[in-house]
ZAMARGU-4260 file (C-alpha; in steps of 0.2 Angstrom, whole numbers, plus 5000, padded with zeros to 4 digits):
<rodrens>
0) 5039/5173/4764 | 5027/5186/4758 | 5022/5176/4742 | 5018/5161/4753 | 5008/5172/4764
5) 4999/5178/4749 | 4995/5160/4744 | 4988/5157/4761 | 4977/5172/4761 | 4971/5168/4743
10) 4967/5150/4749 | 4957/5157/4764 | 4947/5168/4753 | 4942/5154/4742 | 4938/5142/4756
15) 4924/5154/4761 | 4924/5147/4779 | 4907/5150/4786 | 4912/5150/4804 | 4929/5158/4803
20) 4930/5162/4822 | 4928/5144/4827 | 4944/5135/4820 | 4937/5118/4824 | 4923/5119/4811
25) 4935/5117/4797 | 4948/5104/4802 | 4950/5098/4784 | 4954/5115/4778 | 4968/5116/4791
30) 4976/5100/4785 | 4978/5108/4768 | 4989/5122/4773 | 5007/5119/4767 | 5021/5120/4780
35) 5029/5133/4769 | 5016/5146/4773 | 5022/5146/4791 | 5004/5149/4796 | 4999/5141/4812
40) 4983/5139/4822 | 4989/5144/4839 | 4997/5159/4847 | 5008/5148/4857 | 5018/5133/4850
45) 5023/5127/4868 | 5019/5108/4871 | 5002/5104/4878 | 4999/5095/4894 | 4990/5078/4893
50) 4974/5086/4900 | 4975/5100/4887 | 4978/5087/4873 | 4962/5077/4879 | 4952/5093/4879
55) 4958/5098/4862 | 4952/5081/4855 | 4935/5084/4863 | 4934/5101/4855 | 4938/5094/4838
60) 4925/5081/4840 | 4912/5093/4846 | 4916/5104/4832 | 4912/5090/4820 | 4895/5088/4829
65) 4892/5107/4827 | 4896/5106/4809 | 4885/5091/4806 | 4870/5100/4814 | 4873/5115/4803
70) 4874/5105/4788 | 4858/5095/4793 | 4849/5112/4796 | 4844/5105/4814 | 4832/5115/4825
75) 4840/5130/4833 | 4838/5124/4851 | 4849/5108/4847 | 4862/5118/4838 | 4863/5131/4851
80) 4866/5118/4864 | 4880/5110/4854 | 4888/5127/4852 | 4887/5131/4870 | 4895/5114/4874
85) 4909/5118/4862 | 4912/5135/4870 | 4912/5127/4887 | 4926/5115/4882 | 4936/5129/4875
90) 4935/5139/4891 | 4941/5123/4900 | 4955/5122/4888 | 4960/5140/4891 | 4960/5137/4910
95) 4971/5122/4908 | 4983/5127/4894 | 4984/5146/4899 | 4980/5152/4882 | 4965/5154/4871
100) 4961/5139/4859 | 4956/5150/4845 | 4967/5164/4838 | 4956/5181/4839 | 4948/5187/4824
105) 4953/5204/4818 | 4939/5216/4813 | 4933/5213/4795 | 4935/5226/4781 | 4923/5229/4768
110) 4921/5215/4755 | 4926/5217/4738 | 4918/5209/4722 | 4921/5190/4722 | 4930/5191/4706
115) 4943/5203/4714 | 4952/5188/4723 | 4956/5180/4706 | 4963/5196/4698 | 4971/5203/4713
120) 4989/5209/4712 | 5001/5197/4721 | 5011/5206/4734 | 5030/5209/4731 | 5043/5212/4744
125) 5036/5230/4745 | 5018/5225/4747 | 5016/5212/4761 | 5000/5202/4764 | 4989/5211/4777
130) 4990/5204/4794 | 4972/5208/4796 | 4967/5196/4782 | 4975/5181/4790 | 4968/5185/4807
135) 4951/5188/4801 | 4951/5170/4794 | 4956/5163/4811 | 4974/5160/4808 | 4990/5167/4815
140) 5006/5172/4805 | 5022/5165/4813 | 5037/5177/4813 | 5053/5168/4807 | 5067/5170/4821
145) 5080/5182/4816 | 5094/5170/4818 | 5086/5158/4805 | 5082/5170/4791 | 5084/5189/4794
150) 5076/5194/4778 | 5061/5183/4781 | 5060/5189/4799 | 5059/5207/4792 | 5046/5203/4780
155) 5036/5194/4793 | 5037/5208/4806 | 5032/5220/4793 | 5017/5209/4788 | 5012/5207/4807
160) 5014/5225/4812 | 4999/5232/4803 | 5010/5246/4797 | 5009/5243/4778 | 4998/5233/4766
165) 4999/5226/4749 | 4998/5238/4734 | 4992/5234/4716 | 5007/5244/4710 | 5023/5233/4709
170) 5036/5241/4720 | 5024/5252/4730 | 5017/5250/4747 | 5001/5256/4756 | 5006/5264/4773
175) 4992/5260/4785 | 4986/5272/4799 | 4998/5263/4812 | 5013/5265/4801 | 5008/5283/4795
180) 5006/5288/4814 | 5024/5283/4817 | 5030/5293/4802 | 5019/5308/4807 | 5027/5309/4825
185) 5044/5308/4817 | 5039/5321/4804 | 5032/5333/4817 | 5047/5334/4828 | 5059/5335/4813
190) 5049/5349/4805 | 5051/5359/4821 | 5070/5357/4820 | 5071/5361/4802 | 5061/5377/4804
195) 5072/5382/4818 | 5086/5384/4806 | 5077/5398/4797 | 5071/5386/4783 | 5053/5388/4777
200) 5041/5375/4770 | 5035/5375/4752 | 5029/5364/4739 | 5035/5361/4721 | 5027/5352/4706
205) 5028/5333/4705 | 5032/5334/4687 | 5048/5341/4680 | 5052/5345/4662 | 5065/5333/4655
210) 5076/5347/4649 | 5079/5352/4667 | 5087/5336/4672 | 5099/5338/4657 | 5106/5355/4663
215) 5117/5347/4676 | 5127/5333/4668 | 5132/5323/4684 | 5114/5324/4691 | 5106/5317/4675
220) 5118/5303/4675 | 5114/5299/4693 | 5095/5298/4690 | 5092/5294/4672 | 5090/5275/4675
225) 5077/5278/4689 | 5066/5290/4681 | 5047/5288/4677 | 5042/5298/4662 | 5025/5305/4657
230) 5023/5307/4638 | 5004/5309/4636 | 4991/5319/4645 | 4975/5309/4642 | 4969/5291/4637
235) 4957/5286/4624 | 4947/5270/4619 | 4957/5258/4609 | 4951/5254/4591 | 4941/5238/4597
240) 4934/5248/4612 | 4940/5235/4624 | 4955/5245/4632 | 4962/5262/4636 | 4977/5268/4627
245) 4987/5285/4626 | 4978/5296/4615 | 4991/5300/4601 | 4984/5318/4599 | 4988/5321/4618
250) 5007/5318/4616 | 5016/5331/4626 | 5028/5344/4618 | 5041/5339/4631 | 5041/5323/4642
255) 5039/5326/4660 | 5049/5316/4673 | 5040/5311/4689 | 5050/5319/4703 | 5065/5308/4708
260) 5072/5323/4718 | 5068/5342/4716 | 5085/5350/4714 | 5082/5355/4695 | 5065/5363/4697
265) 5069/5372/4713 | 5085/5379/4705 | 5075/5385/4690 | 5064/5395/4703 | 5078/5400/4713
270) 5085/5409/4697 | 5069/5420/4698 | 5069/5423/4716 | 5087/5428/4719 | 5094/5444/4712
275) 5103/5452/4727 | 5113/5447/4743 | 5098/5453/4752 | 5088/5438/4746 | 5101/5426/4754
280) 5101/5415/4762 | 5086/5407/4754 | 5081/5391/4763 | 5066/5380/4758 | 5060/5363/4763
285) 5046/5352/4756 | 5038/5336/4763 | 5033/5326/4747 | 5033/5309/4738 | 5046/5305/4725
290) 5047/5291/4713 | 5063/5281/4708 | 5060/5265/4698 | 5067/5251/4708 | 5069/5233/4702
295) 5071/5225/4719 | 5061/5232/4733 | 5058/5230/4752 | 5045/5239/4763 | 5052/5256/4769
300) 5070/5252/4764 | 5068/5253/4745 | 5052/5256/4736 | 5047/5264/4719 | 5038/5278/4728
305) 5042/5284/4746 | 5039/5299/4757 | 5053/5311/4762 | 5058/5329/4766 | 5070/5338/4755
310) 5079/5354/4760 | 5087/5366/4747 | 5096/5381/4751 | 5106/5395/4743 | 5120/5405/4752
315) 5132/5420/4748 | 5147/5410/4755 | 5155/5393/4754 | 5157/5393/4773 | 5139/5397/4777
320) 5133/5383/4765 | 5145/5370/4772 | 5140/5375/4790 | 5121/5372/4786 | 5124/5355/4777
325) 5134/5349/4792 | 5122/5356/4805 | 5108/5347/4796 | 5117/5330/4798 | 5119/5334/4816
330) 5100/5337/4817 | 5097/5320/4809 | 5108/5311/4820 | 5101/5319/4835 | 5083/5315/4830
335) 5088/5297/4827 | 5095/5296/4844 | 5082/5305/4854 | 5066/5299/4845 | 5071/5283/4837
340) 5084/5277/4849 | 5095/5273/4834 | 5113/5277/4836 | 5122/5283/4820 | 5139/5287/4814
345) 5142/5304/4805 | 5154/5305/4791 | 5159/5310/4774 | 5155/5300/4759 | 5169/5295/4747
350) 5169/5303/4730 | 5162/5287/4722 | 5147/5287/4734 | 5143/5306/4733 | 5126/5312/4728
355) 5126/5316/4709 | 5131/5334/4707 | 5138/5337/4724 | 5155/5343/4730 | 5153/5334/4746
360) 5140/5322/4754 | 5138/5319/4773 | 5129/5304/4779 | 5123/5296/4795 | 5125/5277/4795
365) 5117/5264/4806 | 5121/5246/4809 | 5106/5234/4809 | 5105/5218/4819 | 5111/5207/4805
370) 5127/5217/4804 | 5122/5226/4788 | 5123/5245/4787 | 5109/5257/4782 | 5111/5274/4776
375) 5099/5284/4786 | 5100/5302/4780 | 5111/5313/4770 | 5116/5331/4768 | 5125/5338/4752
380) 5136/5353/4749 | 5133/5356/4731 | 5146/5370/4729 | 5141/5381/4714 | 5137/5367/4702
385) 5118/5370/4701 | 5120/5389/4702 | 5130/5388/4686 | 5119/5376/4678 | 5103/5387/4681
390) 5113/5403/4681 | 5108/5408/4698 | 5118/5424/4703 | 5117/5437/4716 | 5123/5455/4717
395) 5136/5456/4731 | 5136/5468/4745 | 5153/5474/4739 | 5145/5480/4722 | 5149/5498/4716
400) 5136/5510/4722 | 5138/5509/4741 | 5128/5495/4749 | 5125/5484/4734 | 5113/5495/4724
405) 5107/5491/4707 | 5118/5503/4698 | 5131/5499/4684 | 5147/5490/4688 | 5138/5478/4701
410) 5148/5463/4705 | 5138/5447/4703 | 5143/5429/4709 | 5135/5412/4709 | 5127/5406/4725
415) 5133/5392/4735 | 5120/5378/4738 | 5115/5363/4749 | 5102/5350/4749 | 5098/5337/4763
420) 5084/5324/4767 | 5078/5309/4776 | 5064/5297/4771 | 5053/5284/4777 | 5068/5273/4776
425) 5071/5278/4794 | 5056/5267/4798 | 5065/5253/4791 | 5080/5257/4802 | 5069/5258/4817
430) 5061/5241/4814 | 5078/5232/4811 | 5087/5241/4825 | 5074/5236/4839 | 5062/5223/4832
435) 5063/5205/4840 | 5055/5188/4837 | 5039/5194/4844 | 5037/5208/4832 | 5039/5227/4832
440) 5047/5237/4846 | 5043/5255/4845 | 5053/5268/4856 | 5040/5279/4866 | 5043/5295/4856
445) 5036/5288/4840 | 5024/5275/4846 | 5006/5280/4841 | 5001/5273/4858 | 5013/5273/4872
450) 5002/5264/4885 | 4989/5252/4883 | 4978/5248/4898 | 4970/5230/4898 | 4956/5226/4911
455) 4955/5208/4917 | 4939/5202/4922 | 4936/5186/4933 | 4927/5171/4926 | 4908/5174/4927
460) 4910/5192/4933 | 4894/5201/4938 | 4890/5217/4929 | 4894/5226/4945 | 4911/5218/4947
465) 4915/5222/4929 | 4909/5240/4931 | 4921/5242/4946 | 4936/5236/4936 | 4931/5247/4922
470) 4930/5262/4933 | 4947/5259/4940 | 4954/5257/4923 | 4947/5273/4917 | 4954/5282/4933
475) 4971/5276/4929 | 4970/5280/4910 | 4964/5298/4913 | 4978/5301/4926 | 4991/5295/4913
480) 4983/5306/4899 | 4987/5321/4909 | 5005/5316/4912 | 5018/5323/4900 | 5034/5316/4891
485) 5048/5327/4885 | 5048/5324/4866 | 5067/5323/4865 | 5073/5308/4875 | 5089/5311/4885
490) 5102/5299/4878 | 5118/5306/4887 | 5116/5293/4900 | 5115/5279/4888 | 5129/5285/4878
495) 5140/5287/4894 | 5136/5269/4899 | 5144/5262/4883 | 5158/5274/4882 | 5176/5267/4879
500) 5193/5274/4880 | 5197/5268/4863 | 5205/5281/4852 | 5196/5274/4837 | 5179/5275/4844
505) 5167/5279/4830 | 5154/5286/4843 | 5167/5298/4851 | 5157/5313/4844 | 5139/5308/4851
510) 5139/5326/4858 | 5139/5341/4845 | 5152/5338/4832 | 5167/5349/4829 | 5157/5358/4816
515) 5143/5364/4828 | 5151/5381/4832 | 5151/5386/4814 | 5133/5382/4813 | 5129/5392/4828
520) 5139/5407/4822 | 5127/5408/4807 | 5112/5406/4818 | 5107/5388/4812 | 5107/5381/4829
525) 5095/5390/4841 | 5090/5384/4858 | 5074/5374/4855 | 5059/5376/4866 | 5055/5360/4876
530) 5037/5357/4873 | 5031/5342/4882 | 5017/5331/4875 | 5003/5322/4885 | 5005/5303/4885
535) 4995/5293/4872 | 4985/5281/4882 | 4972/5268/4876 | 4960/5257/4885 | 4958/5240/4877
540) 4941/5235/4883 | 4935/5225/4868 | 4923/5212/4875 | 4926/5200/4860 | 4944/5197/4865
545) 4952/5188/4880 | 4967/5197/4889 | 4980/5185/4881 | 4974/5189/4863 | 4976/5208/4867
550) 4993/5206/4874 | 4998/5197/4858 | 4991/5210/4847 | 4999/5225/4856 | 5016/5216/4857
555) 5017/5213/4839 | 5012/5232/4835 | 5026/5237/4847 | 5017/5247/4861 | 5030/5252/4874
560) 5020/5249/4890 | 5005/5238/4895 | 4996/5240/4911 | 4985/5225/4917 | 4972/5228/4930
565) 4962/5214/4937 | 4952/5210/4953 | 4968/5207/4964 | 4975/5224/4957 | 4959/5232/4961
570) 4959/5226/4979 | 4977/5230/4982 | 4976/5247/4973 | 4990/5242/4961 | 4993/5239/4942
575) 5005/5227/4934 | 5016/5236/4922 | 5024/5226/4907 | 5038/5233/4896 | 5038/5228/4878
580) 5056/5228/4875 | 5061/5217/4890 | 5045/5208/4895 | 5049/5214/4913 | 5034/5215/4924
585) 5032/5225/4940 | 5018/5230/4951 | 5015/5249/4953 | 5004/5257/4966 | 4988/5267/4960
590) 4984/5274/4977 | 4993/5291/4973 | 4990/5295/4955 | 5005/5308/4953 | 5017/5294/4959
595) 5009/5283/4946 | 5012/5296/4933 | 5030/5298/4938 | 5032/5279/4937 | 5025/5277/4920
600) 5035/5292/4913 | 5051/5285/4921 | 5048/5268/4913 | 5046/5276/4896 | 5062/5285/4898
605) 5071/5270/4904 | 5065/5260/4889 | 5072/5273/4877 | 5089/5273/4886 | 5089/5254/4886
610) 5085/5253/4867 | 5098/5266/4863 | 5112/5258/4874 | 5109/5241/4868 | 5110/5246/4850
615) 5125/5256/4853 | 5134/5242/4862 | 5129/5230/4848 | 5137/5242/4835 | 5153/5244/4845
620) 5155/5225/4847 | 5153/5222/4829 | 5165/5236/4823 | 5181/5226/4818 | 5197/5234/4815
625) 5208/5227/4801 | 5225/5232/4796 | 5227/5221/4780 | 5217/5214/4766 | 5221/5196/4771
630) 5214/5200/4788 | 5198/5206/4781 | 5197/5191/4769 | 5199/5179/4784 | 5186/5188/4794
635) 5173/5188/4779 | 5176/5170/4776 | 5173/5166/4794 | 5157/5177/4794 | 5150/5169/4778
640) 5153/5151/4785 | 5145/5156/4801 | 5126/5155/4803 | 5127/5165/4819 | 5116/5181/4818
645) 5130/5191/4827 | 5142/5189/4813 | 5146/5203/4801 | 5147/5221/4805 | 5158/5236/4801
650) 5176/5236/4796 | 5186/5250/4801 | 5203/5252/4792 | 5216/5264/4786 | 5212/5269/4768
655) 5219/5279/4753 | 5205/5287/4744 | 5205/5279/4727 | 5189/5276/4716 | 5196/5261/4707
660) 5202/5252/4722 | 5185/5255/4730 | 5176/5247/4716 | 5188/5233/4716 | 5186/5230/4734
665) 5167/5230/4732 | 5167/5218/4718 | 5178/5205/4728 | 5170/5207/4745 | 5153/5215/4742
670) 5158/5228/4755 | 5155/5247/4752 | 5164/5262/4759 | 5150/5269/4771 | 5159/5284/4776
675) 5175/5293/4783 | 5168/5295/4801 | 5170/5313/4808 | 5175/5306/4825 | 5191/5299/4817
680) 5194/5310/4803 | 5195/5328/4810 | 5209/5340/4805 | 5218/5336/4821 | 5219/5317/4816
685) 5227/5320/4799 | 5245/5318/4805 | 5241/5302/4814 | 5232/5295/4799 | 5246/5299/4788
690) 5258/5288/4797 | 5246/5273/4793 | 5246/5262/4778 | 5231/5258/4767 | 5225/5241/4771
695) 5221/5238/4753 | 5235/5247/4743 | 5249/5249/4756 | 5251/5267/4751 | 5250/5281/4765
700) 5233/5282/4772 | 5222/5297/4769 | 5207/5292/4780 | 5201/5280/4792 | 5186/5272/4783
705) 5171/5262/4788 | 5166/5248/4777 | 5151/5236/4777 | 5138/5226/4767 | 5123/5237/4766
710) 5105/5237/4762
</rodrens>
């Protein structure tokens, strides 16, 4: 889909339409668009009435007249009269058809050199065509329905959302301001939660000596094939002077790896910073970019470069390290629920799926609308592996010399470690969990704008009438900007609404997990302050766009609430409130502004609860319990043959932990073992699980495992 959009965009640049905002001035160009581009000339594909069709014919004919007058360099008065007649016909069309004839034109960016179009990089899956470019040319990009092609739908939504744009570097994406604002809102809240554990932010070099990766054998094996390597530190002119090449004299003594993750360089420094038990725990976090060379990429889900946070900690005991790693997974799950309205399942990864060099990996898994899983965050208990590799030891409190002095005979031990992180992949989870066939749906807490107010002016409105509507709109907007919203949405009601009595409910631990008391005992889970934030409100008073075009734009970008205020609203002291996720409309009074504030805040909270409950209910409905391999095969055969978008999902089954069987099952079915859910694999469940038989091998089960096809 993205490649076809790129072709359409390139064609539009080449065509050099002189009157891009008037679609009727280039009918021949319209006929040249291939159907494969899925680019249409109207924001609404509904059938036209006979009257509207007749007006469309007149508009096209009048467009030919205008074009002919331009070509003949006719006197300005005659050309102006023809254009005015064309505009009048378009106004009649809008009144009859209920939508604008022309798709609105987006603001134009700065023009590059003419030669740039020919040599520009073609967007890959990770670098979609910019929606602004097609809109500026007067066309609209259609979104493929989810049930037709989910992958194409995701690409279309990304391209239409104005969150990312094409990059000249294959596999990389440009995060535009709208997308970056979503990430910033998520990052701000998560950063507060991270620092509440006693963790401090730091920053470490982007470049890592190659020898550092070789110190931890499992770690280097896990990342070797994804590493980008720097071998020279400057360029020089080629012998023929036509190119730049690495200067042979600048070859580095040791190659540098572009950061795929930072364990090795951080543990090198931990070895300098840690000498005594008094230095522990040592907890650092960095917000950074990382590079992992990917062959097949998708925006937000898998790109060569991405943004993330990575926490790294050292502890005196195994218990403390394990408690923090599990607590951070709780933090990630809670942030996903309360900010993104994305329900997740917490669990342990199997040994085959663990992070390279970890003793245990804990994961949150989310189920997307197409029935595929997405790993959304991980925390790792690293044991003492990295401490041994980098010789990070501490003098214990039990050392000779009283309270751990520096005297002879001191006892030294290797520290215990954790690492944990989430990335911009969470934005992909957000889009695929809530997006619909009209575009992005943003939960209120991470929406750059939470409310857009659109003034509606009557035809031929006088300046005084427009000013009266504008004053009412500004009054409403100012009142809403002084309202506040709790940054963490309550999800208990939504969770309770979908609670079941099933003993195998994977969401049974929506509340704090059984490991929460241990985290609290080490001081990792303090009571957080509840700082409320003012509502983010925007008035869309652009005179160049009609109300319908504004609705269309903000819907695609996912703004949670739209308020419409026109002459009738002004007279009745009301405003029409429209919810993005449901399309539901209701009239709200503006007579008492405090009541309006409460209504809007309540509508935002209700939207979050609705999104979370719908996603959780969908996940429950698509969790299939299987007791035998034949049962799984039958279900997968039916799923693969069924074009229904509701097919697929998670498969919950008794399982005997076995790496070889796990690989064999993956090879046959393309299912991966996502996790051993905490809600079903607590110590108290061990006796019940031991009575079950593994659905694959027939041996006594060791876990209840969750399988799925995954991104």
